[in-house]
C-alpha positions in Angstrom: 26.0 92.8 -70.0 28.3 94.4 -67.3 25.2 94.0 -65.1 24.3 90.2 -65.7 27.9 89.2 -65.3 27.7 91.4 -62.1 24.6 89.1 -61.1 26.0 85.7 -62.5 29.0 86.3 -60.6 27.5 87.4 -57.1 25.1 84.2 -57.9 28.2 82.1 -57.9 29.3 83.2 -54.9 26.7 83.0 -52.7 26.6 79.1 -54.1 29.7 78.7 -53.4 29.6 80.2 -49.8 26.6 78.4 -49.4 27.5 75.3 -50.0 30.7 75.2 -47.9 28.8 76.4 -44.8 27.1 73.4 -45.6 30.2 71.1 -45.8 31.2 72.6 -42.9 28.3 72.7 -40.7 27.8 68.2 -41.6 31.3 68.0 -40.8 30.9 69.9 -37.6 27.7 68.0 -36.5 29.2 64.5 -37.6 32.7 66.0 -35.7 30.2 66.5 -32.5 28.5 63.2 -33.0 31.4 60.9 -33.1 33.4 62.9 -30.4 34.6 60.1 -28.3 33.2 59.4 -24.5 36.4 57.4 -23.4 39.8 57.1 -24.4 42.5 54.9 -23.6 45.0 55.8 -20.6 48.0 56.1 -20.2 50.2 52.9 -19.8 52.7 54.3 -16.9 55.6 52.7 -18.4 57.2 51.1 -21.1 56.0 47.9 -23.1 59.0 45.7 -21.9 59.0 47.4 -18.6 57.5 44.0 -17.1 60.0 41.7 -18.6 60.6 38.6 -17.8 57.0 38.5 -16.2 55.3 39.9 -19.3 56.9 39.8 -22.2 57.0 44.0 -24.3 55.5 42.0 -27.7 52.4 41.0 -25.6 51.8 44.2 -23.7 52.0 46.0 -26.8 49.5 44.3 -28.2 47.4 43.9 -25.4 47.5 47.6 -24.6 47.6 49.0 -28.2 45.3 46.7 -29.8 42.9 44.3 -27.6 41.8 47.9 -24.6 41.5 50.0 -27.8 39.4 48.3 -29.5 37.2 47.9 -25.9 38.0 52.0 -25.8 36.7 52.3 -29.6 33.5 49.6 -29.9 32.3 51.1 -26.6 32.5 54.7 -28.2 30.7 53.5 -30.8 28.1 51.7 -28.7 26.9 54.9 -27.0 26.4 56.9 -29.9 24.4 53.8 -32.0 22.3 53.4 -28.5 22.0 57.5 -28.3 23.9 57.2 -24.8 25.0 60.3 -23.2 27.0 61.7 -19.6 27.1 58.2 -18.5 30.4 57.5 -16.4 32.0 54.1 -17.2 30.9 53.1 -14.0 27.1 54.5 -14.2 26.8 52.0 -17.2 28.5 48.6 -15.6 26.1 49.1 -12.7 23.2 49.3 -14.9 24.6 47.2 -17.8 21.2 44.7 -17.7 19.6 48.0 -19.3 22.2 48.0 -22.6 22.9 46.0 -24.8 25.8 43.0 -25.0 28.2 45.5 -26.8 28.2 48.3 -24.0 28.2 45.1 -21.4 31.1 43.9 -23.3 33.2 46.7 -24.5 32.6 48.8 -21.0 33.8 45.7 -19.1 36.8 45.2 -21.1 37.6 49.1 -21.1 37.1 49.0 -17.0 39.0 46.2 -16.5 42.1 46.9 -18.2 42.0 50.5 -17.4 42.1 48.8 -13.5 44.4 46.2 -14.3 47.5 48.2 -16.0 47.3 50.3 -12.8 47.8 46.8 -10.4 51.3 46.2 -12.1 54.2 47.6 -11.8 58.1 47.2 -13.2 59.7 45.4 -10.0 56.2 45.0 -8.4 56.3 46.7 -4.7 56.7 43.7 -2.1 53.8 42.3 0.1 50.5 44.3 1.1 51.1 46.1 4.4 48.9 48.4 7.0 45.6 47.8 6.9 44.8 45.4 3.7 47.2 43.4 4.7 45.6 43.1 8.2 42.1 42.7 6.5 43.3 39.8 4.1 44.8 38.1 7.6 41.7 38.1 8.6 40.1 36.6 5.5 42.4 34.1 4.9 44.5 33.5 7.3 47.8 34.4 5.9 48.8 35.8 2.6 50.3 32.7 1.5 46.4 31.8 1.9 45.1 34.6 0.0 47.6 33.8 -2.8 46.8 30.0 -3.3 43.2 30.7 -3.2 43.6 33.3 -5.7 45.3 31.4 -7.9 42.8 28.1 -7.7 39.8 31.0 -8.6 42.3 32.0 -12.0 42.9 28.4 -13.3 39.6 27.0 -12.6 37.9 30.2 -14.6 36.6 27.9 -17.7 37.6 29.7 -21.4 38.5 33.4 -21.1 37.9 35.8 -17.9 39.3 37.6 -14.7 40.0 36.7 -11.0 38.8 39.1 -8.6 39.8 39.9 -4.8 37.0 42.1 -3.8 35.6 43.8 -1.0 31.7 42.0 -0.8 28.6 43.9 0.5 29.4 42.9 4.8 32.5 44.5 3.9 34.7 41.3 3.9 37.4 40.0 1.7 36.9 37.7 -0.7 38.4 35.9 -3.9 36.3 34.8 -7.3 36.1 35.4 -10.7 34.2 36.3 -13.8 33.8 35.4 -17.5 34.8 37.3 -20.4 35.0 40.6 -19.6 32.2 40.9 -16.5 33.6 42.2 -13.1 32.0 42.6 -10.1 30.5 45.8 -10.5 27.8 44.8 -12.6 24.5 44.2 -11.6 24.9 40.8 -13.6 27.9 39.6 -12.1 27.5 36.5 -9.4 30.6 37.9 -8.0 29.7 41.7 -5.8 31.6 44.1 -4.5 34.3 46.4 -4.9 37.5 45.5 -7.1 41.1 45.4 -5.1 43.3 43.3 -7.6 42.1 41.8 -10.9 44.1 39.7 -12.6 43.6 39.0 -17.0 43.0 35.2 -17.7 42.1 36.1 -21.2 44.6 34.1 -23.6 45.6 37.5 -25.4 47.6 38.4 -21.8 50.0 35.9 -21.8 49.6 33.2 -24.9 52.5 34.8 -26.9 55.1 34.0 -23.6 53.6 31.4 -21.9 51.2 29.8 -24.3 48.7 27.4 -22.9 50.3 27.4 -19.5 48.3 29.9 -17.4 49.4 28.8 -14.1 52.5 29.8 -14.9 51.9 33.2 -16.1 49.5 33.4 -12.8 52.4 32.7 -11.0 55.3 35.0 -12.4 52.1 38.1 -12.6 52.8 38.2 -8.2 56.4 39.7 -9.3 54.9 42.6 -10.7 51.6 43.7 -8.5 51.3 46.9 -7.5 50.2 46.2 -3.9 50.0 50.2 -2.9 47.5 50.6 -5.7 45.5 47.6 -4.5 45.9 49.2 -0.6 44.5 52.3 -2.6 41.8 50.2 -3.6 40.5 48.6 -0.6 40.3 52.2 1.3 38.6 53.9 -1.3 
């Protein structure tokens, strides 16, 4: 009887250990498969730091809801498509080979990460140095650039972005793209290296400016980080 009790006890312990190992293994594999390839970058300033030009509630929703959703959905799409070890730039430059979920969410993640660095409390004045020289060479003056950029931002039908880029000829060019497309994408009509980018989706301004997109565009110039734009130009 004693031997039988010992056998049953040892069998139960072995079964329990096997079940625990199975649970831990599944959890480990699941955690590995769901490990995010991309994450939400730091914003770099408080939500209310850009007021009165961009209000705190818009910034909070824009960053913590909209941008986060792009990151989360991009990671899910990468897992679903079994895509690993790709940089964001590699995904965008070859987005015609991937499903729409990667194009849309990858673009949304890149565009917003790019955008946050280009806005700063108090702005940083006007462009200077080589970027200023290139602007004058391409557009005649900084004011002419602003006019052309504003026109691109205002005339973009529906949701999208306005851009200042360096094109394939090494010249500055202004244009726009739809939705979360950007000039790095192989499907984009406007191709080049982004220097400035402005989000003209309604979620970027509607709480404060309602349907007055031109007012939002004009206000945005007060928070442009020209030091970051200069870095983008020089890279």
